[in-house]
NUGU-661663 format. One record per residue (C-alpha): residue in one letter; x, z, y. Coordinates in nm, 4 decimals, padded with zeros to 6 digits, always signed. Each point is the difference from the previous one (the first is absolute). Example, Ala and Ser with C-alpha at 12.3 -4.5 7.8 and 13.67 -1.06 7.14 Angstrom:
<guvexs>
GUVEX  rest        px        pz        py
GUVEX     A  +01.2300  +00.7800  -00.4500
GUVEX     S  +00.1370  -00.0660  +00.3440
</guvexs>
This chain:
<guvexs>
GUVEX  rest        px        pz        py
GUVEX     M  -01.5935  -00.0954  +02.9406
GUVEX     T  -00.0724  +00.1985  -00.3158
GUVEX     A  -00.2282  -00.0749  -00.2885
GUVEX     T  -00.1293  +00.1632  -00.3141
GUVEX     L  -00.1705  -00.2972  -00.1566
GUVEX     P  -00.3317  +00.0677  -00.1807
GUVEX     D  +00.1017  -00.2057  -00.3038
GUVEX     L  +00.3111  +00.2086  -00.0698
GUVEX     F  -00.2176  +00.2511  -00.1875
GUVEX     M  +00.1563  +00.3141  +00.1445
GUVEX     P  -00.0993  +00.2315  +00.2834
GUVEX     P  +00.2529  +00.0448  +00.2799
GUVEX     R  +00.2624  +00.2655  -00.0581
GUVEX     L  +00.2725  -00.0205  +00.2609
GUVEX     L  -00.1952  -00.1947  +00.2606
GUVEX     A  -00.3536  +00.1234  +00.0581
GUVEX     S  -00.2747  -00.2408  +00.0999
GUVEX     G  -00.0366  -00.0778  +00.3667
GUVEX     A  +00.3685  -00.0460  +00.0808
GUVEX     A  -00.0109  +00.2815  +00.2579
GUVEX     P  +00.2986  +00.2355  +00.0385
GUVEX     A  -00.0677  +00.3465  -00.1426
GUVEX     D  +00.0819  +00.3132  +00.1978
GUVEX     L  +00.0610  +00.3216  -00.1925
GUVEX     A  -00.3643  +00.1088  +00.0008
GUVEX     T  -00.1155  -00.3399  -00.1267
GUVEX     H  +00.2758  +00.0042  -00.2596
GUVEX     H  -00.1160  +00.3373  -00.1358
GUVEX     R  -00.3635  -00.1150  -00.0114
GUVEX     R  +00.1060  -00.3133  -00.1850
GUVEX     Y  +00.2414  +00.1489  -00.2550
GUVEX     G  -00.0494  +00.3752  +00.0088
GUVEX     A  +00.2596  +00.2696  +00.0539
GUVEX     L  +00.3375  -00.0206  -00.1696
GUVEX     S  +00.1309  +00.2757  -00.2245
GUVEX     H  +00.3792  -00.0002  -00.0233
GUVEX     G  -00.0105  +00.1773  -00.3344
GUVEX     D  +00.2892  +00.0431  -00.2394
GUVEX     P  +00.2841  -00.2580  +00.0172
GUVEX     E  +00.0462  -00.0045  -00.3788
GUVEX     S  -00.3695  -00.0659  -00.0506
GUVEX     L  +00.0048  -00.2840  +00.2532
GUVEX     L  +00.3018  -00.1550  -00.1703
GUVEX     R  -00.1867  -00.0022  -00.3310
GUVEX     T  -00.3032  -00.1576  +00.1655
GUVEX     V  +00.2116  -00.2698  +00.1647
GUVEX     A  +00.1666  -00.0764  -00.3342
GUVEX     E  -00.3400  -00.0305  -00.1694
GUVEX     S  -00.1325  -00.2237  +00.2773
GUVEX     G  +00.2681  -00.2647  -00.0418
GUVEX     L  +00.0459  -00.0316  +00.3767
GUVEX     T  +00.2777  -00.2411  +00.0971
GUVEX     G  +00.1638  -00.0619  +00.3356
GUVEX     R  -00.1603  -00.2467  +00.2378
GUVEX     G  +00.3134  -00.0825  +00.1978
GUVEX     G  +00.0962  -00.2973  -00.2167
GUVEX     A  +00.1996  +00.1332  -00.2940
GUVEX     G  -00.2958  +00.1524  -00.1879
GUVEX     F  +00.2058  +00.2996  -00.1198
GUVEX     P  -00.2034  +00.2783  -00.1672
GUVEX     A  -00.0805  +00.2621  +00.2639
GUVEX     F  +00.0331  +00.2875  -00.2482
GUVEX     R  +00.3556  -00.0950  -00.0935
GUVEX     K  +00.1012  -00.0341  +00.3632
GUVEX     L  -00.1393  +00.3425  +00.0872
GUVEX     V  +00.1673  +00.1650  -00.2981
GUVEX     S  +00.3352  -00.1617  +00.0740
GUVEX     V  -00.0018  +00.1497  +00.3511
GUVEX     V  -00.1036  +00.3411  -00.1321
GUVEX     E  +00.2860  -00.0079  -00.2506
GUVEX     A  +00.2494  -00.1158  +00.2636
GUVEX     G  -00.1040  +00.2893  +00.2214
GUVEX     R  +00.0571  +00.2493  -00.2802
GUVEX     R  +00.3321  -00.1558  -00.0953
GUVEX     T  +00.1404  -00.0088  +00.3536
GUVEX     G  -00.1583  +00.3207  +00.1266
GUVEX     R  -00.1291  -00.1854  +00.3073
GUVEX     A  -00.3616  -00.0210  +00.1155
GUVEX     P  -00.1212  -00.3603  -00.0246
GUVEX     V  -00.1297  -00.2137  +00.2862
GUVEX     V  -00.3098  -00.2221  -00.0164
GUVEX     V  -00.0371  -00.3246  +00.1941
GUVEX     A  -00.3333  -00.1830  +00.0086
GUVEX     N  +00.0876  -00.3675  +00.0237
GUVEX     G  -00.2351  -00.1876  +00.2330
GUVEX     A  +00.2602  -00.2450  +00.1275
GUVEX     E  -00.1627  -00.3169  -00.1380
GUVEX     G  +00.2666  -00.2365  +00.1277
GUVEX     E  -00.1515  -00.2837  -00.2061
GUVEX     P  -00.1512  -00.2355  +00.2636
GUVEX     A  -00.2813  -00.1186  -00.2291
GUVEX     S  -00.1156  +00.3514  -00.0917
GUVEX     R  -00.2534  +00.2120  +00.1876
GUVEX     K  -00.1083  +00.2440  -00.2677
GUVEX     D  +00.2046  +00.3040  +00.1037
GUVEX     K  -00.0784  -00.0409  +00.3699
GUVEX     T  -00.3692  -00.0323  -00.0834
GUVEX     L  +00.0040  +00.3073  -00.2237
GUVEX     L  +00.1782  +00.2090  +00.2629
GUVEX     R  -00.2448  -00.1115  +00.2672
GUVEX     L  -00.3176  +00.0578  -00.2018
GUVEX     S  +00.0948  +00.2865  -00.2356
GUVEX     P  +00.2982  +00.1828  +00.1522
GUVEX     H  -00.1073  +00.3397  -00.1322
GUVEX     L  -00.0105  -00.1255  -00.3577
GUVEX     V  +00.3654  -00.0986  +00.0353
GUVEX     L  +00.0864  +00.3297  +00.1685
GUVEX     D  -00.1753  +00.1925  -00.2783
GUVEX     G  +00.2138  -00.1836  -00.2529
GUVEX     L  +00.3125  +00.0702  +00.2019
GUVEX     Q  -00.0722  +00.3740  +00.0008
GUVEX     L  -00.0684  -00.0063  -00.3744
GUVEX     A  +00.3221  -00.1880  -00.0735
GUVEX     A  +00.2000  +00.2383  +00.2172
GUVEX     R  -00.1442  +00.3061  -00.1758
GUVEX     T  +00.0524  -00.1548  -00.3431
GUVEX     V  +00.3709  -00.0671  +00.0505
GUVEX     G  +00.0634  +00.3143  +00.2064
GUVEX     A  +00.0860  -00.1856  +00.3198
GUVEX     E  +00.0742  +00.1789  +00.3241
GUVEX     E  -00.0030  -00.3142  +00.2161
GUVEX     A  -00.2559  -00.2817  +00.0145
GUVEX     Y  -00.0004  -00.3249  +00.1958
GUVEX     L  -00.2378  -00.2910  +00.0492
GUVEX     A  +00.1939  -00.3171  +00.0809
GUVEX     V  -00.1819  -00.2901  +00.1676
GUVEX     E  +00.0705  -00.3021  +00.2166
GUVEX     D  -00.3424  +00.0018  +00.1673
GUVEX     G  -00.2713  +00.2538  +00.0704
GUVEX     A  +00.2219  +00.3027  +00.0623
GUVEX     T  -00.2103  +00.1284  +00.2921
GUVEX     W  -00.3220  -00.0198  -00.2029
GUVEX     L  +00.1617  +00.1805  -00.2923
GUVEX     E  +00.1411  +00.2743  +00.2218
GUVEX     S  -00.3555  +00.0534  +00.1285
GUVEX     A  -00.1241  +00.0261  -00.3589
GUVEX     L  +00.2725  +00.2523  -00.0807
GUVEX     A  -00.0992  +00.2102  +00.3020
GUVEX     Q  -00.3419  +00.0534  -00.1635
GUVEX     R  +00.1575  +00.1456  -00.3149
GUVEX     T  +00.0812  +00.3525  +00.1156
GUVEX     A  -00.0342  +00.1488  -00.3496
GUVEX     D  +00.2612  -00.2174  -00.1736
GUVEX     P  +00.2689  +00.2101  -00.1713
GUVEX     L  +00.2869  -00.2316  +00.0979
GUVEX     P  +00.0548  -00.1683  +00.3389
GUVEX     V  +00.0317  -00.3793  -00.0145
GUVEX     K  +00.2077  -00.2009  +00.2425
GUVEX     V  -00.0900  -00.3611  +00.0779
GUVEX     V  +00.3072  -00.2237  +00.0078
GUVEX     R  -00.0207  -00.3287  +00.1928
GUVEX     L  +00.1940  -00.2696  -00.1832
GUVEX     P  +00.1445  -00.3176  +00.1512
GUVEX     K  -00.1837  -00.3154  -00.1079
GUVEX     S  +00.1937  -00.1440  -00.2912
GUVEX     F  -00.0698  -00.1462  -00.3422
GUVEX     L  +00.2425  +00.2500  -00.1539
GUVEX     S  -00.0848  +00.3149  +00.1969
GUVEX     G  -00.2345  +00.1235  -00.2731
GUVEX     Q  +00.2611  -00.0172  -00.2753
GUVEX     A  +00.0518  +00.3532  -00.1332
GUVEX     S  +00.3674  +00.0367  +00.0915
GUVEX     A  -00.0620  -00.1541  +00.3442
GUVEX     L  -00.2744  +00.2551  +00.0639
GUVEX     A  +00.2179  +00.2905  -00.1130
GUVEX     R  +00.2829  -00.1248  +00.2175
GUVEX     Y  -00.2217  -00.0394  +00.3063
GUVEX     V  -00.1694  +00.3383  -00.0363
GUVEX     S  +00.3499  +00.1491  -00.0290
GUVEX     G  +00.0899  -00.1493  +00.3388
GUVEX     G  +00.1634  -00.3265  -00.1091
GUVEX     A  -00.1021  -00.3641  +00.0151
GUVEX     A  -00.3046  -00.1195  -00.1946
GUVEX     L  +00.2171  -00.1998  -00.2394
GUVEX     P  +00.0143  +00.0231  -00.3787
GUVEX     T  +00.3040  +00.1409  -00.1740
GUVEX     R  +00.1251  -00.0207  -00.3553
GUVEX     Q  -00.2067  +00.2666  -00.1731
GUVEX     R  +00.2694  +00.1885  -00.1904
GUVEX     P  -00.1160  +00.2687  -00.0512
GUVEX     P  -00.3634  -00.1041  +00.0582
GUVEX     V  -00.2090  +00.1359  +00.2863
GUVEX     R  -00.1927  +00.2246  -00.2367
GUVEX     E  +00.3274  +00.1914  -00.0518
GUVEX     R  +00.1646  -00.0384  +00.3403
GUVEX     G  -00.2124  -00.1302  +00.2839
GUVEX     V  -00.0924  +00.1484  +00.3367
GUVEX     H  +00.2906  +00.2175  +00.1208
GUVEX     G  +00.1370  -00.0124  -00.3553
GUVEX     A  -00.3027  +00.1757  -00.1539
GUVEX     P  -00.2067  -00.1313  -00.2922
GUVEX     T  -00.2638  -00.2196  +00.1606
GUVEX     L  -00.3359  -00.1320  -00.1151
GUVEX     V  -00.0834  -00.3286  +00.1745
GUVEX     Q  -00.3567  -00.0931  -00.0861
GUVEX     N  -00.2190  -00.2803  +00.1315
GUVEX     V  -00.2989  +00.1160  +00.2051
GUVEX     E  -00.2506  -00.1668  -00.2322
GUVEX     T  +00.1486  +00.1874  -00.2961
GUVEX     L  -00.0403  +00.3270  +00.1890
GUVEX     A  -00.3626  -00.0799  +00.0807
GUVEX     H  -00.0683  -00.0574  -00.3714
GUVEX     L  +00.1757  +00.3301  -00.0732
GUVEX     A  -00.2408  +00.1788  +00.2343
GUVEX     L  -00.2985  -00.1485  -00.1844
GUVEX     I  +00.1404  +00.0839  -00.3429
GUVEX     A  +00.0531  +00.3615  +00.1097
GUVEX     R  -00.3678  +00.0162  +00.1008
GUVEX     Y  -00.1706  -00.1901  -00.2796
GUVEX     G  +00.2410  -00.0007  -00.2934
GUVEX     A  +00.1744  -00.2477  -00.2270
GUVEX     D  -00.3117  -00.1123  -00.1880
GUVEX     W  -00.1725  -00.0941  +00.3248
GUVEX     Y  +00.3034  -00.2004  +00.1126
GUVEX     R  +00.0001  -00.1946  -00.3268
GUVEX     T  -00.3663  -00.1051  +00.0272
GUVEX     V  +00.1171  -00.3219  +00.1698
GUVEX     G  +00.2870  -00.2289  -00.0895
GUVEX     T  +00.1275  -00.0530  -00.3529
GUVEX     P  +00.1215  +00.2435  -00.2690
GUVEX     T  +00.3633  -00.0983  +00.0668
GUVEX     Q  -00.0378  -00.0378  +00.3787
GUVEX     P  -00.2694  +00.2385  +00.1193
GUVEX     G  -00.1280  +00.0383  +00.3536
GUVEX     S  -00.0550  -00.2165  +00.3035
GUVEX     V  +00.2433  -00.1673  +00.2359
GUVEX     L  -00.0094  -00.1199  +00.3594
GUVEX     C  +00.0723  -00.3703  +00.0457
GUVEX     T  +00.0509  -00.2072  +00.3121
GUVEX     V  -00.1837  -00.3240  -00.0733
GUVEX     H  +00.0807  -00.3226  +00.1833
GUVEX     A  -00.2682  -00.2592  -00.0745
GUVEX     P  -00.0310  -00.3459  +00.1588
GUVEX     G  -00.2232  -00.0011  +00.3062
GUVEX     R  -00.0293  +00.3790  +00.0188
GUVEX     E  +00.1717  +00.2799  +00.1823
GUVEX     P  +00.2218  +00.2075  -00.2320
GUVEX     R  -00.1895  +00.2958  -00.1397
GUVEX     V  +00.0888  +00.3157  -00.1879
GUVEX     V  -00.1939  +00.0368  -00.3237
GUVEX     E  -00.0160  +00.2942  -00.2391
GUVEX     A  -00.0223  -00.1323  -00.3551
GUVEX     P  +00.0495  +00.1288  -00.3548
GUVEX     Y  +00.3021  -00.0991  -00.2043
GUVEX     G  -00.0961  -00.2644  -00.2516
GUVEX     L  -00.2297  -00.1854  +00.2392
GUVEX     P  +00.0284  -00.3786  -00.0468
GUVEX     L  +00.1923  -00.1449  +00.2911
GUVEX     G  -00.2674  -00.2647  +00.0500
GUVEX     R  -00.2512  +00.2751  +00.0803
GUVEX     L  +00.2208  +00.1287  +00.2760
GUVEX     L  +00.1059  -00.3318  +00.1440
GUVEX     P  -00.1911  -00.3328  +00.0050
GUVEX     L  +00.2179  -00.2536  -00.1807
GUVEX     E  -00.1949  -00.3207  +00.0626
GUVEX     G  +00.2107  -00.2415  +00.2011
GUVEX     V  +00.3071  +00.2204  -00.0433
GUVEX     R  +00.3420  -00.1337  -00.1040
GUVEX     A  +00.1720  +00.3287  -00.0799
GUVEX     V  -00.0256  +00.3765  +00.0481
GUVEX     L  +00.2734  +00.2284  +00.1317
GUVEX     V  -00.0220  +00.3302  -00.1875
GUVEX     G  +00.1993  +00.3022  +00.1150
GUVEX     G  +00.1003  -00.1047  +00.3495
GUVEX     Y  +00.3324  -00.1396  +00.1195
GUVEX     H  +00.1873  +00.1515  -00.2933
GUVEX     G  -00.2711  -00.1269  -00.2322
GUVEX     T  -00.0678  -00.3211  -00.1879
GUVEX     W  -00.1843  -00.3261  +00.0516
GUVEX     I  -00.2431  -00.0770  -00.2828
GUVEX     P  -00.1803  -00.3352  -00.0470
GUVEX     A  -00.3737  +00.0344  +00.0622
GUVEX     P  -00.1028  -00.0870  -00.3606
GUVEX     E  +00.2256  +00.2772  -00.1299
GUVEX     A  -00.1156  +00.2422  +00.2676
GUVEX     A  -00.3592  -00.0552  -00.1130
GUVEX     E  +00.0972  +00.1501  -00.3376
GUVEX     L  +00.1707  +00.3072  +00.1460
GUVEX     A  -00.1256  +00.3505  +00.0744
GUVEX     L  +00.1242  +00.2572  +00.2506
GUVEX     D  +00.3116  +00.1428  -00.1605
GUVEX     A  +00.2339  +00.2626  +00.1412
GUVEX     S  +00.3027  -00.1743  -00.1505
GUVEX     C  -00.0307  -00.2971  +00.2361
GUVEX     L  -00.2144  +00.1263  +00.2880
GUVEX     G  +00.2975  +00.1285  +00.1993
GUVEX     A  -00.1051  +00.0746  +00.3580
GUVEX     G  -00.3634  -00.0656  -00.0878
GUVEX     V  -00.0094  -00.3415  +00.1689
GUVEX     V  -00.2062  -00.2840  -00.1470
GUVEX     A  +00.0084  -00.3241  +00.2018
GUVEX     A  -00.1557  -00.3367  -00.0810
GUVEX     L  +00.1785  -00.3194  +00.1034
GUVEX     P  -00.2530  -00.2797  +00.0648
GUVEX     A  +00.0591  -00.3346  -00.1659
GUVEX     D  +00.0663  -00.1647  +00.3375
GUVEX     R  +00.3013  +00.2224  +00.0789
GUVEX     C  +00.3631  -00.0328  -00.1045
GUVEX     G  +00.1215  +00.2877  -00.2123
GUVEX     L  +00.3624  -00.0948  +00.0647
GUVEX     A  -00.0453  +00.0198  +00.3762
GUVEX     E  -00.1750  +00.3366  -00.0286
GUVEX     T  +00.2737  +00.1360  -00.2242
GUVEX     A  +00.2728  -00.1289  +00.2320
GUVEX     R  -00.1542  +00.1911  +00.2925
GUVEX     V  -00.0141  +00.3207  -00.2029
GUVEX     L  +00.3550  -00.0389  -00.1308
GUVEX     R  +00.1393  -00.0417  +00.3503
GUVEX     Y  -00.1786  +00.3190  +00.1009
GUVEX     L  +00.1348  +00.1855  -00.3036
GUVEX     A  +00.3537  -00.1188  +00.0729
GUVEX     L  -00.0284  +00.1245  +00.3580
GUVEX     Q  -00.1258  +00.3356  -00.1277
GUVEX     S  +00.3197  +00.0578  -00.1965
GUVEX     A  +00.1641  +00.3344  +00.0645
GUVEX     G  +00.3314  -00.1852  +00.0176
GUVEX     Q  +00.1740  +00.2614  -00.2123
GUVEX     C  +00.0944  -00.1978  -00.3098
GUVEX     G  +00.1070  -00.3521  -00.0867
GUVEX     P  -00.3155  -00.1084  -00.1855
GUVEX     C  -00.2122  +00.0682  +00.3096
GUVEX     L  +00.2540  -00.0851  +00.2697
GUVEX     N  +00.1117  -00.3303  -00.1497
GUVEX     G  -00.2280  -00.0891  -00.2897
GUVEX     L  -00.3449  +00.0266  +00.1557
GUVEX     P  +00.0765  -00.2138  +00.3097
GUVEX     R  +00.1452  -00.2709  -00.2263
GUVEX     I  -00.3064  +00.0111  -00.2230
GUVEX     A  -00.2344  -00.0150  +00.3005
GUVEX     T  +00.1878  -00.2950  +00.1514
GUVEX     A  +00.0029  -00.1882  -00.3301
GUVEX     F  -00.3693  +00.0592  -00.0537
GUVEX     R  -00.0788  -00.1216  +00.3507
GUVEX     A  +00.1791  -00.3243  -00.0893
GUVEX     L  -00.2074  -00.0196  -00.3174
GUVEX     A  -00.3185  +00.0438  +00.2028
GUVEX     A  +00.0847  -00.3008  +00.2189
GUVEX     P  -00.0895  -00.3337  -00.1673
GUVEX     G  +00.3098  -00.2095  -00.0620
GUVEX     P  +00.3139  -00.0172  -00.2132
GUVEX     Q  +00.0853  +00.3369  -00.1513
GUVEX     G  +00.3529  -00.0460  -00.1247
GUVEX     T  +00.1139  +00.3121  -00.1840
GUVEX     V  -00.2565  +00.2329  +00.1597
GUVEX     R  -00.1839  +00.0874  -00.3224
GUVEX     A  +00.3228  +00.0745  -00.1848
GUVEX     D  +00.1268  +00.2029  +00.2963
GUVEX     L  -00.3161  +00.2101  +00.0049
GUVEX     A  +00.0276  +00.0721  -00.3708
GUVEX     R  +00.3678  +00.0949  +00.0310
GUVEX     W  -00.0364  +00.2196  +00.3082
GUVEX     S  -00.3067  +00.1728  -00.1443
GUVEX     G  +00.2017  +00.0955  -00.3057
GUVEX     L  +00.2865  +00.1266  +00.2128
GUVEX     V  -00.2063  +00.2401  +00.2128
GUVEX     E  -00.2379  +00.1306  -00.2652
GUVEX     G  +00.0660  +00.3585  -00.1036
GUVEX     R  +00.2973  +00.0392  +00.2345
GUVEX     G  -00.1544  +00.1326  +00.3195
GUVEX     A  +00.0085  +00.3515  +00.1402
GUVEX     C  -00.3800  -00.0077  -00.0382
GUVEX     H  -00.2512  -00.2319  -00.1669
GUVEX     H  -00.0462  -00.2291  +00.3015
GUVEX     P  +00.2053  -00.2843  -00.1526
GUVEX     D  -00.1800  +00.0366  -00.3341
GUVEX     G  -00.3436  -00.0228  +00.1597
GUVEX     T  +00.1052  -00.3012  +00.2037
GUVEX     V  +00.1319  -00.1789  -00.3073
GUVEX     R  -00.3251  +00.0753  -00.1810
GUVEX     L  -00.1914  -00.1821  +00.2726
GUVEX     V  +00.2429  -00.2953  -00.0034
GUVEX     R  -00.0184  -00.0534  -00.3747
GUVEX     S  -00.3770  +00.0217  -00.0113
GUVEX     A  -00.0279  -00.2532  +00.2842
GUVEX     L  +00.2325  -00.2468  -00.1722
GUVEX     T  -00.2108  +00.0242  -00.3159
GUVEX     T  -00.3473  +00.0075  +00.1538
GUVEX     F  +00.0710  -00.2764  +00.2524
GUVEX     A  +00.2213  -00.2143  -00.2232
GUVEX     D  -00.2176  -00.3069  +00.0573
GUVEX     E  +00.0267  +00.0493  +00.3748
GUVEX     V  +00.3789  +00.0306  -00.0275
GUVEX     D  +00.0048  -00.3403  -00.1717
GUVEX     A  -00.2295  -00.1468  +00.2646
GUVEX     H  +00.2260  +00.1284  +00.2768
GUVEX     A  +00.3001  -00.1540  -00.1737
GUVEX     R  -00.1809  -00.3349  +00.0254
GUVEX     G  -00.0544  +00.0599  +00.3729
GUVEX     R  -00.3668  +00.1000  -00.0163
GUVEX     C  -00.1892  +00.3299  +00.0491
GUVEX     T  -00.3480  +00.0215  -00.1519
GUVEX     A  -00.1231  +00.2573  +00.2519
GUVEX     T  -00.2354  -00.1134  +00.2753
GUVEX     D  -00.0156  +00.3243  +00.1976
GUVEX     R  +00.3264  +00.1277  +00.1510
GUVEX     T  -00.1480  +00.3150  +00.1513
GUVEX     P  +00.2005  +00.3069  -00.1118
GUVEX     L  -00.2028  +00.2161  -00.2358
GUVEX     L  +00.1955  +00.3117  -00.0936
GUVEX     P  +00.0688  +00.2525  +00.2770
GUVEX     V  +00.3653  +00.0015  +00.1033
GUVEX     P  +00.1152  +00.1890  +00.3107
GUVEX     E  +00.1042  -00.2959  +00.2111
GUVEX     D  +00.2141  +00.2064  +00.2342
GUVEX     R  +00.2420  +00.0462  -00.2907
GUVEX     N  +00.0150  -00.3723  -00.0925
</guvexs>
């Protein structure tokens, strides 16, 4: 389900009203034709717009494009562009929704990015929807560069930049230590731009309407809109397009809510009173997931389920993931069960410190972020569990976790 709520005070940009998939003719009626123009001019426009990546890191799109251009010049190799639609985050639906409803906006952005960096190869990597996207590509006979759809295995880590580059190159969809980074040596050793599909869709709109138009929503420091997957009590998850700076309470009803998970499974738990004072911010939005935990649920139990999933999603290539994350998940599961805790809290603190910053990718860091926020936000519940009591009255699992991997 998608939504552009009337009280968000912005017309739809990425997701047009009606939630109906757009074929190429509908896309052109909706947005107009795309002029590829001059790469240098587009780079200036992107810089002026303030566009940042929507894949989780929030890195400035202009700087990422320029770094690939420079790497191509330095190495003498034509860059490669990979549109990242993996969305391995179980709680997120934004990229899948965008690709289903506005595939041609993403493909426009992919062509623009490829032309801007001088790429000779372009890929669209997805876990789901490959057949639909191949049909959309078949309509685009005038595109200057062919695009190949790559079907990724379902994995939390398959969308990590080095994992994508490795998979497109014919290897396993597993992250590697990024030295040198993918932007310098990625697919088949060439400089590679890996860009989230939502970022590319914004790029296509900026190329059409300009930087000033893009900045008419959002804030001066964080302009533009962002797609969020909103999990509210008693409702089906929905994808909402909202401006940066929107109060979180306008996006998500907070009455009867204990805490809010912001950023997905590598994000943070925030107590509801604090969440009511927050606005949508790229620095903490991560995968664009915003989920409300009702007051009758146990945040420790929910976190324990997610941590077990994250431990099982380890690439198994380095000690922090292979050994640290399973220990953390097991310890947290003990914490989530009412009863004597022994040294569990101290163990969690120690193991979190040991794995942080030492992984081949940021999977351990994101997991530790979730652990620490849960221990802080649900501190009262931790104490209640230590006394043998859980305050929750509803044991129904809330957050989506692929059960076949648990």
